[in-house]
Structure formats: structure tokens, C-alpha cells
C-alpha positions in Angstrom: 87.2 91.9 69.9 89.1 88.7 70.0 92.4 90.4 69.1 92.3 92.5 72.3 91.1 89.8 74.6 94.5 88.2 75.2 95.9 91.6 75.9 93.2 92.3 78.5 94.0 89.0 80.2 97.7 90.1 80.5 96.6 93.5 81.7 94.3 91.9 84.3 97.3 89.9 85.6 99.4 93.0 85.8 96.6 94.8 87.6 96.3 92.0 90.1 100.1 92.0 90.6 99.9 95.5 92.2 100.1 94.6 95.9 98.0 97.2 97.7 99.0 95.7 101.1 102.7 96.3 100.4 102.1 99.8 98.9 99.7 101.0 101.6 102.2 99.8 104.3 105.1 101.6 102.6 103.1 104.8 102.2 101.9 104.7 105.8 105.4 103.9 107.2 104.3 100.5 108.4 106.4 97.3 108.4 106.3 95.1 105.2 103.3 92.8 105.7 105.4 89.9 104.2 107.8 90.2 107.1 105.4 91.1 109.9 102.3 89.4 111.5 101.3 86.3 109.6 103.5 87.2 106.7 100.6 87.4 104.3 100.3 90.6 102.3 96.5 91.0 102.7 94.0 93.1 104.5 93.8 90.9 107.6 97.5 91.0 108.2 97.5 94.8 107.6 94.7 95.1 110.2 97.1 93.3 112.6 100.1 95.5 111.9 98.5 98.8 110.9 94.9 99.1 112.1 91.5 99.5 110.6 92.1 102.4 108.3 95.0 100.8 106.5 93.2 97.4 106.3 90.0 99.0 104.8 92.1 100.8 102.2 93.9 97.5 101.3 90.5 95.7 101.2 89.0 98.3 98.9 91.9 98.2 96.5 92.1 94.4 96.4 88.4 94.2 95.5 88.8 96.9 92.9 91.7 95.3 91.2 89.5 92.2 90.6 86.4 94.2 89.7 87.8 96.8 87.3 89.4 94.5 84.7 86.2 92.4 84.5 84.0 95.5 84.1 86.4 96.9 81.5 86.4 93.6 79.6 82.6 93.4 79.8 82.3 97.0 78.5 84.4 96.1 75.5 82.1 93.2 74.7 84.2 90.2 75.6 82.5 86.9 75.7 81.9 85.1 79.0 84.9 82.8 78.3 87.2 85.8 78.1 85.6 87.5 81.0 86.3 84.4 83.1 90.0 84.4 81.9 90.3 88.1 82.8 88.8 87.3 86.3 91.2 84.4 86.8 94.2 86.4 85.6 93.5 89.2 88.1 93.3 86.6 90.9 96.5 84.9 89.8 98.2 88.2 89.7 97.2 88.9 93.3 98.4 85.5 94.4 101.7 85.4 92.4 102.5 89.1 91.7 105.3 89.7 89.1 106.2 93.0 90.8 106.8 91.5 94.3 108.8 88.3 93.6 105.7 86.2 93.2 104.8 86.5 96.9 101.2 87.7 97.1 98.1 87.4 99.1 95.4 84.7 99.2 93.2 86.3 96.6 89.9 86.3 98.5 89.0 90.0 98.2 90.3 90.0 94.6 88.2 87.0 93.7 85.2 88.6 95.3 85.8 91.7 93.2 86.2 89.6 90.0 83.0 87.7 90.6 80.9 90.7 91.8 80.2 92.2 88.3 78.8 88.9 87.1 76.5 88.7 90.1 75.2 92.2 89.5 76.7 93.7 92.6 
């Protein structure tokens, strides 16, 4: 168990680094959220530049990229300490994504997703 825990923390960071706002905007033919609106690649800015459908899609993916790594780590039997590190890593990945030049969102939806499994949501 402890041998896979650091790998799961890294995997959570990489999962968090996938910017759903940028990807949804690219797929929908919308402007890059880092260059439009408030400049923040998050659901609220996507709402401004792309409408409700795109924003809801971004919000769902941002919540899931915090939630799924924590659920996966819990299913593998990681201790609460490691679960916390997995949750934090997913949020850090969202805020400073390695795939998008370390320019990410604020991490609110991802943090909600990371905390939700521990609250039983």
C-alpha cells in the first residue's frame, strides 16, 4: 500500500493538471479562457465567454478531477494522511498545471470534488 501511495499523489497532480476549461473551449471553438474574459481558466470565465453548457461541462470535469483520485486512493486502502495528500495534489495540479505552463484556475471546484468523498457526498 505505501509503495503505491507516492505514485497516486503524482497521478492526482497530473489528473488535476488537465485543464477542462481550456480543452472544452478548444473543442467548442471558443477563445482560450486564459486570453478572454477574466483570464482565469475556470467555469465562471467559460460561462462568460461560452455560455451555460460549456460552463457546466467544465464545472463537472473540474469536480471529477478532484473526486476520482481521492475515491481511487480510498478504494486502494490508503490512509487518511495519503488521502489528504492525493486531494491536495489534485488541487495543486489544477492551480499550477504542468500541461498548460503552470497557468491554471483557482481550484474551487476541484477542491470541492476532493473533499466531497470524505464528507460522504
